[in-house]
PyMOL Python script that loads the backbone (N, CA, C, O; Angstrom):
from pymol import cmd

cmd.read_pdbstr("""\
ATOM      1  N   UNK A   1      16.491 -19.059   2.752  1.00  0.00           N
ATOM      2  CA  UNK A   1      15.630 -19.781   1.730  1.00  0.00           C
ATOM      3  C   UNK A   1      14.614 -18.933   1.110  1.00  0.00           C
ATOM      4  O   UNK A   1      13.683 -18.429   1.738  1.00  0.00           O
ATOM      5  N   UNK A   2      14.818 -18.792  -0.134  1.00  0.00           N
ATOM      6  CA  UNK A   2      13.933 -17.709  -1.003  1.00  0.00           C
ATOM      7  C   UNK A   2      12.836 -18.607  -1.422  1.00  0.00           C
ATOM      8  O   UNK A   2      13.042 -19.720  -1.908  1.00  0.00           O
ATOM      9  N   UNK A   3      11.576 -18.060  -1.209  1.00  0.00           N
ATOM     10  CA  UNK A   3      10.204 -18.687  -1.620  1.00  0.00           C
ATOM     11  C   UNK A   3       9.717 -17.898  -2.871  1.00  0.00           C
ATOM     12  O   UNK A   3      10.018 -16.722  -3.077  1.00  0.00           O
ATOM     13  N   UNK A   4       9.003 -18.591  -3.616  1.00  0.00           N
ATOM     14  CA  UNK A   4       8.428 -17.789  -4.784  1.00  0.00           C
ATOM     15  C   UNK A   4       7.131 -17.220  -4.287  1.00  0.00           C
ATOM     16  O   UNK A   4       6.680 -17.520  -3.181  1.00  0.00           O
ATOM     17  N   UNK A   5       6.514 -16.365  -5.147  1.00  0.00           N
ATOM     18  CA  UNK A   5       5.238 -15.833  -4.894  1.00  0.00           C
ATOM     19  C   UNK A   5       4.124 -16.935  -4.705  1.00  0.00           C
ATOM     20  O   UNK A   5       3.325 -16.825  -3.776  1.00  0.00           O
ATOM     21  N   UNK A   6       4.072 -17.928  -5.525  1.00  0.00           N
ATOM     22  CA  UNK A   6       3.133 -18.806  -5.442  1.00  0.00           C
ATOM     23  C   UNK A   6       3.185 -19.639  -4.087  1.00  0.00           C
ATOM     24  O   UNK A   6       2.155 -19.941  -3.485  1.00  0.00           O
ATOM     25  N   UNK A   7       4.394 -19.970  -3.672  1.00  0.00           N
ATOM     26  CA  UNK A   7       4.444 -20.748  -2.294  1.00  0.00           C
ATOM     27  C   UNK A   7       3.972 -19.623  -1.304  1.00  0.00           C
ATOM     28  O   UNK A   7       3.244 -20.025  -0.397  1.00  0.00           O
ATOM     29  N   UNK A   8       4.281 -18.208  -1.326  1.00  0.00           N
ATOM     30  CA  UNK A   8       3.838 -17.515  -0.225  1.00  0.00           C
ATOM     31  C   UNK A   8       2.299 -17.217  -0.410  1.00  0.00           C
ATOM     32  O   UNK A   8       1.604 -16.820   0.525  1.00  0.00           O
ATOM     33  N   UNK A   9       1.870 -17.414  -1.545  1.00  0.00           N
ATOM     34  CA  UNK A   9       0.290 -17.210  -1.644  1.00  0.00           C
ATOM     35  C   UNK A   9      -0.397 -18.388  -0.937  1.00  0.00           C
ATOM     36  O   UNK A   9      -1.426 -18.211  -0.285  1.00  0.00           O
ATOM     37  N   UNK A  10       0.130 -19.485  -1.061  1.00  0.00           N
ATOM     38  CA  UNK A  10      -0.492 -20.766  -0.545  1.00  0.00           C
ATOM     39  C   UNK A  10      -0.467 -20.864   1.082  1.00  0.00           C
ATOM     40  O   UNK A  10      -1.039 -21.793   1.653  1.00  0.00           O
ATOM     41  N   UNK A  11       0.202 -19.891   1.758  1.00  0.00           N
ATOM     42  CA  UNK A  11       0.405 -20.001   3.142  1.00  0.00           C
ATOM     43  C   UNK A  11      -0.833 -19.854   3.934  1.00  0.00           C
ATOM     44  O   UNK A  11      -1.485 -18.823   3.770  1.00  0.00           O
ATOM     45  N   UNK A  12      -1.240 -20.738   4.761  1.00  0.00           N
ATOM     46  CA  UNK A  12      -2.472 -20.356   5.614  1.00  0.00           C
ATOM     47  C   UNK A  12      -2.244 -19.327   6.681  1.00  0.00           C
ATOM     48  O   UNK A  12      -3.179 -18.694   7.172  1.00  0.00           O
ATOM     49  N   UNK A  13      -1.100 -19.179   7.005  1.00  0.00           N
ATOM     50  CA  UNK A  13      -0.653 -18.268   8.390  1.00  0.00           C
ATOM     51  C   UNK A  13      -0.018 -17.006   7.621  1.00  0.00           C
ATOM     52  O   UNK A  13       0.912 -17.083   6.818  1.00  0.00           O
ATOM     53  N   UNK A  14      -0.671 -15.855   8.000  1.00  0.00           N
ATOM     54  CA  UNK A  14      -0.009 -14.670   7.342  1.00  0.00           C
ATOM     55  C   UNK A  14       1.467 -14.395   7.724  1.00  0.00           C
ATOM     56  O   UNK A  14       1.842 -14.723   8.849  1.00  0.00           O
ATOM     57  N   UNK A  15       2.226 -13.881   6.956  1.00  0.00           N
ATOM     58  CA  UNK A  15       3.747 -13.615   7.095  1.00  0.00           C
ATOM     59  C   UNK A  15       3.893 -12.496   8.177  1.00  0.00           C
ATOM     60  O   UNK A  15       4.792 -12.510   9.018  1.00  0.00           O
ATOM     61  N   UNK A  16       3.087 -11.676   8.100  1.00  0.00           N
ATOM     62  CA  UNK A  16       3.024 -10.461   9.086  1.00  0.00           C
ATOM     63  C   UNK A  16       1.784 -10.397  10.055  1.00  0.00           C
ATOM     64  O   UNK A  16       0.681 -10.837   9.733  1.00  0.00           O
ATOM     65  N   UNK A  17       2.040  -9.853  11.181  1.00  0.00           N
ATOM     66  CA  UNK A  17       0.838  -9.491  11.945  1.00  0.00           C
ATOM     67  C   UNK A  17       0.697  -8.201  12.406  1.00  0.00           C
ATOM     68  O   UNK A  17       1.697  -7.517  12.622  1.00  0.00           O
ATOM     69  N   UNK A  18      -0.571  -7.724  12.610  1.00  0.00           N
ATOM     70  CA  UNK A  18      -0.638  -6.295  12.994  1.00  0.00           C
ATOM     71  C   UNK A  18      -0.615  -6.051  14.438  1.00  0.00           C
ATOM     72  O   UNK A  18      -1.458  -6.708  15.049  1.00  0.00           O
ATOM     73  N   UNK A  19       0.166  -5.241  15.188  1.00  0.00           N
ATOM     74  CA  UNK A  19       0.095  -4.942  16.449  1.00  0.00           C
ATOM     75  C   UNK A  19      -1.233  -4.488  16.949  1.00  0.00           C
ATOM     76  O   UNK A  19      -1.796  -3.511  16.456  1.00  0.00           O
ATOM     77  N   UNK A  20      -1.742  -5.195  17.934  1.00  0.00           N
ATOM     78  CA  UNK A  20      -3.018  -4.681  18.427  1.00  0.00           C
ATOM     79  C   UNK A  20      -3.163  -3.251  18.801  1.00  0.00           C
ATOM     80  O   UNK A  20      -4.156  -2.603  18.469  1.00  0.00           O
ATOM     81  N   UNK A  21      -2.072  -2.697  19.566  1.00  0.00           N
ATOM     82  CA  UNK A  21      -2.243  -1.298  19.966  1.00  0.00           C
ATOM     83  C   UNK A  21      -2.377  -0.489  18.706  1.00  0.00           C
ATOM     84  O   UNK A  21      -2.955   0.589  18.840  1.00  0.00           O
ATOM     85  N   UNK A  22      -1.942  -0.815  17.492  1.00  0.00           N
ATOM     86  CA  UNK A  22      -2.105   0.049  16.492  1.00  0.00           C
ATOM     87  C   UNK A  22      -3.598   0.102  15.792  1.00  0.00           C
ATOM     88  O   UNK A  22      -3.930   0.917  14.932  1.00  0.00           O
ATOM     89  N   UNK A  23      -4.315  -0.798  16.268  1.00  0.00           N
ATOM     90  CA  UNK A  23      -5.821  -0.754  15.687  1.00  0.00           C
ATOM     91  C   UNK A  23      -6.508   0.571  16.147  1.00  0.00           C
ATOM     92  O   UNK A  23      -7.573   0.835  15.588  1.00  0.00           O
ATOM     93  N   UNK A  24      -6.105   1.321  16.960  1.00  0.00           N
ATOM     94  CA  UNK A  24      -6.726   2.521  17.402  1.00  0.00           C
ATOM     95  C   UNK A  24      -6.604   3.506  16.236  1.00  0.00           C
ATOM     96  O   UNK A  24      -7.412   4.429  16.141  1.00  0.00           O
ATOM     97  N   UNK A  25      -5.663   3.346  15.389  1.00  0.00           N
ATOM     98  CA  UNK A  25      -5.318   4.353  14.384  1.00  0.00           C
ATOM     99  C   UNK A  25      -5.935   4.014  13.149  1.00  0.00           C
ATOM    100  O   UNK A  25      -5.832   4.795  12.203  1.00  0.00           O
ATOM    101  N   UNK A  26      -6.587   2.906  13.034  1.00  0.00           N
ATOM    102  CA  UNK A  26      -7.277   2.289  11.898  1.00  0.00           C
ATOM    103  C   UNK A  26      -8.157   3.124  11.126  1.00  0.00           C
ATOM    104  O   UNK A  26      -8.055   3.187   9.900  1.00  0.00           O
ATOM    105  N   UNK A  27      -9.085   3.820  11.830  1.00  0.00           N
ATOM    106  CA  UNK A  27      -9.916   4.797  11.001  1.00  0.00           C
ATOM    107  C   UNK A  27      -9.648   6.400  11.345  1.00  0.00           C
ATOM    108  O   UNK A  27     -10.579   7.204  11.388  1.00  0.00           O
ATOM    109  N   UNK A  28      -8.353   6.743  11.569  1.00  0.00           N
ATOM    110  CA  UNK A  28      -8.094   8.086  11.923  1.00  0.00           C
ATOM    111  C   UNK A  28      -7.046   8.590  10.827  1.00  0.00           C
ATOM    112  O   UNK A  28      -6.210   7.849  10.309  1.00  0.00           O
ATOM    113  N   UNK A  29      -7.178   9.738  10.587  1.00  0.00           N
ATOM    114  CA  UNK A  29      -6.152  10.404   9.645  1.00  0.00           C
ATOM    115  C   UNK A  29      -5.320  11.019  10.643  1.00  0.00           C
ATOM    116  O   UNK A  29      -5.750  11.743  11.540  1.00  0.00           O
ATOM    117  N   UNK A  30      -4.079  10.699  10.457  1.00  0.00           N
ATOM    118  CA  UNK A  30      -2.945  10.974  11.335  1.00  0.00           C
ATOM    119  C   UNK A  30      -2.341  12.343  11.080  1.00  0.00           C
ATOM    120  O   UNK A  30      -2.211  13.238  11.915  1.00  0.00           O
ATOM    121  N   UNK A  31      -1.956  12.373   9.670  1.00  0.00           N
ATOM    122  CA  UNK A  31      -1.448  13.815   9.167  1.00  0.00           C
ATOM    123  C   UNK A  31      -2.406  14.476   8.157  1.00  0.00           C
ATOM    124  O   UNK A  31      -2.216  14.356   6.947  1.00  0.00           O
ATOM    125  N   UNK A  32      -3.370  15.132   8.635  1.00  0.00           N
ATOM    126  CA  UNK A  32      -4.488  15.517   7.518  1.00  0.00           C
ATOM    127  C   UNK A  32      -3.851  16.533   6.484  1.00  0.00           C
ATOM    128  O   UNK A  32      -4.234  16.484   5.316  1.00  0.00           O
ATOM    129  N   UNK A  33      -2.949  17.397   6.847  1.00  0.00           N
ATOM    130  CA  UNK A  33      -2.216  18.315   5.946  1.00  0.00           C
ATOM    131  C   UNK A  33      -1.545  17.589   4.906  1.00  0.00           C
ATOM    132  O   UNK A  33      -1.741  17.895   3.730  1.00  0.00           O
ATOM    133  N   UNK A  34      -0.593  16.439   5.303  1.00  0.00           N
ATOM    134  CA  UNK A  34       0.064  15.811   4.323  1.00  0.00           C
ATOM    135  C   UNK A  34      -0.776  15.007   3.355  1.00  0.00           C
ATOM    136  O   UNK A  34      -0.512  14.820   2.167  1.00  0.00           O
ATOM    137  N   UNK A  35      -1.904  14.522   4.077  1.00  0.00           N
ATOM    138  CA  UNK A  35      -2.775  13.905   3.169  1.00  0.00           C
ATOM    139  C   UNK A  35      -3.563  14.656   2.043  1.00  0.00           C
ATOM    140  O   UNK A  35      -3.927  14.130   0.992  1.00  0.00           O
ATOM    141  N   UNK A  36      -3.772  15.931   2.399  1.00  0.00           N
ATOM    142  CA  UNK A  36      -4.487  16.855   1.568  1.00  0.00           C
ATOM    143  C   UNK A  36      -3.498  17.197   0.469  1.00  0.00           C
ATOM    144  O   UNK A  36      -3.875  17.264  -0.701  1.00  0.00           O
ATOM    145  N   UNK A  37      -2.195  17.421   0.836  1.00  0.00           N
ATOM    146  CA  UNK A  37      -1.218  17.819  -0.151  1.00  0.00           C
ATOM    147  C   UNK A  37      -1.040  16.642  -1.060  1.00  0.00           C
ATOM    148  O   UNK A  37      -0.925  16.840  -2.270  1.00  0.00           O
ATOM    149  N   UNK A  38      -1.009  15.416  -0.559  1.00  0.00           N
ATOM    150  CA  UNK A  38      -0.872  14.237  -1.344  1.00  0.00           C
ATOM    151  C   UNK A  38      -1.993  13.919  -2.452  1.00  0.00           C
ATOM    152  O   UNK A  38      -1.807  13.439  -3.571  1.00  0.00           O
ATOM    153  N   UNK A  39      -3.182  14.302  -1.868  1.00  0.00           N
ATOM    154  CA  UNK A  39      -4.162  14.102  -2.704  1.00  0.00           C
ATOM    155  C   UNK A  39      -4.301  15.110  -3.837  1.00  0.00           C
ATOM    156  O   UNK A  39      -4.750  14.772  -4.932  1.00  0.00           O
ATOM    157  N   UNK A  40      -3.956  16.209  -3.592  1.00  0.00           N
ATOM    158  CA  UNK A  40      -3.891  17.261  -4.574  1.00  0.00           C
ATOM    159  C   UNK A  40      -2.878  16.857  -5.676  1.00  0.00           C
ATOM    160  O   UNK A  40      -3.224  16.959  -6.853  1.00  0.00           O
ATOM    161  N   UNK A  41      -1.500  16.352  -5.315  1.00  0.00           N
ATOM    162  CA  UNK A  41      -0.692  15.905  -6.348  1.00  0.00           C
ATOM    163  C   UNK A  41      -1.127  14.914  -7.071  1.00  0.00           C
ATOM    164  O   UNK A  41      -0.895  14.924  -8.280  1.00  0.00           O
ATOM    165  N   UNK A  42      -1.822  13.895  -6.501  1.00  0.00           N
ATOM    166  CA  UNK A  42      -2.285  12.763  -7.241  1.00  0.00           C
ATOM    167  C   UNK A  42      -3.285  13.201  -8.292  1.00  0.00           C
ATOM    168  O   UNK A  42      -3.285  12.582  -9.356  1.00  0.00           O
ATOM    169  N   UNK A  43      -4.150  14.217  -8.110  1.00  0.00           N
ATOM    170  CA  UNK A  43      -5.214  14.750  -8.914  1.00  0.00           C
ATOM    171  C   UNK A  43      -4.516  15.080 -10.245  1.00  0.00           C
ATOM    172  O   UNK A  43      -4.891  14.615 -11.322  1.00  0.00           O
ATOM    173  N   UNK A  44      -3.442  15.941 -10.090  1.00  0.00           N
ATOM    174  CA  UNK A  44      -2.677  16.392 -11.388  1.00  0.00           C
ATOM    175  C   UNK A  44      -1.575  15.630 -11.772  1.00  0.00           C
ATOM    176  O   UNK A  44      -0.853  16.123 -12.639  1.00  0.00           O
ATOM    177  N   UNK A  45      -1.237  14.352 -11.244  1.00  0.00           N
ATOM    178  CA  UNK A  45      -0.014  13.531 -11.633  1.00  0.00           C
ATOM    179  C   UNK A  45      -0.426  12.983 -12.828  1.00  0.00           C
ATOM    180  O   UNK A  45      -1.608  12.711 -13.038  1.00  0.00           O
ATOM    181  N   UNK A  46       0.682  12.755 -13.831  1.00  0.00           N
ATOM    182  CA  UNK A  46       0.316  11.965 -15.101  1.00  0.00           C
ATOM    183  C   UNK A  46       1.328  10.953 -14.976  1.00  0.00           C
ATOM    184  O   UNK A  46       2.433  11.071 -14.445  1.00  0.00           O
ATOM    185  N   UNK A  47       0.833   9.965 -15.515  1.00  0.00           N
ATOM    186  CA  UNK A  47       1.792   8.819 -15.791  1.00  0.00           C
ATOM    187  C   UNK A  47       2.523   8.931 -17.145  1.00  0.00           C
ATOM    188  O   UNK A  47       2.095   9.560 -18.113  1.00  0.00           O
ATOM    189  N   UNK A  48       3.627   8.273 -17.092  1.00  0.00           N
ATOM    190  CA  UNK A  48       4.330   8.182 -18.375  1.00  0.00           C
ATOM    191  C   UNK A  48       3.746   7.394 -19.404  1.00  0.00           C
ATOM    192  O   UNK A  48       3.023   6.415 -19.216  1.00  0.00           O
ATOM    193  N   UNK A  49       4.140   7.929 -20.652  1.00  0.00           N
ATOM    194  CA  UNK A  49       3.344   7.210 -21.796  1.00  0.00           C
ATOM    195  C   UNK A  49       3.933   5.882 -21.829  1.00  0.00           C
ATOM    196  O   UNK A  49       5.089   5.633 -21.488  1.00  0.00           O
ATOM    197  N   UNK A  50       3.038   4.996 -22.280  1.00  0.00           N
ATOM    198  CA  UNK A  50       3.352   3.465 -22.341  1.00  0.00           C
ATOM    199  C   UNK A  50       4.031   3.238 -23.657  1.00  0.00           C
ATOM    200  O   UNK A  50       3.412   3.319 -24.718  1.00  0.00           O
ATOM    201  N   UNK A  51       5.288   2.958 -23.584  1.00  0.00           N
ATOM    202  CA  UNK A  51       6.085   2.972 -24.948  1.00  0.00           C
ATOM    203  C   UNK A  51       5.966   1.430 -25.575  1.00  0.00           C
ATOM    204  O   UNK A  51       6.322   1.207 -26.732  1.00  0.00           O
ATOM    205  N   UNK A  52       5.502   0.524 -24.820  1.00  0.00           N
ATOM    206  CA  UNK A  52       5.294  -0.835 -25.258  1.00  0.00           C
ATOM    207  C   UNK A  52       3.861  -1.151 -25.459  1.00  0.00           C
ATOM    208  O   UNK A  52       3.140  -1.219 -24.464  1.00  0.00           O
ATOM    209  N   UNK A  53       3.359  -1.356 -26.672  1.00  0.00           N
ATOM    210  CA  UNK A  53       1.949  -1.661 -26.959  1.00  0.00           C
ATOM    211  C   UNK A  53       1.921  -3.052 -27.071  1.00  0.00           C
ATOM    212  O   UNK A  53       2.745  -3.761 -27.648  1.00  0.00           O
ATOM    213  N   UNK A  54       0.891  -3.396 -26.464  1.00  0.00           N
ATOM    214  CA  UNK A  54       0.546  -4.888 -26.318  1.00  0.00           C
ATOM    215  C   UNK A  54      -0.729  -5.351 -26.907  1.00  0.00           C
ATOM    216  O   UNK A  54      -1.056  -6.535 -26.820  1.00  0.00           O
TER     217      UNK A  54
END
""", "prot")
cmd.dss("prot")
cmd.show_as("cartoon", "prot")
cmd.util.cbc("prot")
cmd.orient("prot")
């Protein structure tokens, strides 16, 4: 059964739950070198030009 986004947004119970043991990683940087490289790439990344003018 396929649900629309509106139907999913009306749910009172979340579709997914976070595993409690994963909470210990909430405020930790697990891969600092990868994070540093990613942040550097994002600083210089350019978005493609918007061809559709609204």
